[in-house]
N, C-alpha and C positions, 0 to 999 in steps of 0.2 A: 452377476457372473462369478462362478467359483474360481478360486485361486488354484494355480497349477501346483501340484504336489511334487516337489523335487527331492524329497527325502531319500528315495530309493535310487536315484540316478548314479550316485557314487558306486554303490555295490554293483549295479548293472554294468556300468562302464568297466569297472575293474575286473569283473568276471569275464566280460567279453575279451578284454586284453589278455587275460591269463589263458583263456581258451584258444585264442589265436596263437599265442606263443607256444603252447603245448602242441597244437596241431602242426605248426611249422617245424618244431623240433622233431616230431615223429616223421614228418615228410622228409626232412633232411637226413635223418638217421637211416632211412631205407636205401639211400644212394650208395652204390658201390664205387669207391674211388680206387684207382690203381695204387698198388702198394709202393712201387718204386718207379716213378715216372722218369723217363730218359729223354734228354733233349733231342730234337730232330735235327738232322743235318739240313742247313738252309743254303748250302752252296749249290749253285747251278752251273752246268757246263757252259764254258765261255764260247759264244758263237761270234765269229768274225763278221763284222758288218762290211759292206762294200767300201765305205769311206775309211775303214781302218786298214785296208790292204794297200792303199796308196797315199802319197802325200798330196795334200791340197793346199793351195795358197789363196788367201782371200785378200784382195786389195781394197783398202778403204779409199774413198774418193779423194781425200786430202793428200794421200801419199802418191797419187798418180802424177806424172809430169804434166805441167801446164801446157795447154795447146795454144 
């Protein structure tokens, strides 16, 4: 059974990595990014909920008078 020749693996792997790097660089360089991004306003108008219009009182069972 012949032995596997691994002498060219290093060059093959390195050339693949360099090719991938160059391709990604070219792909990224074609993107147009905004020159001056401005923050968006995240404030929302306040809407009153029904329970915010009136006072509510919640009684815990331990605070009720004993019967």
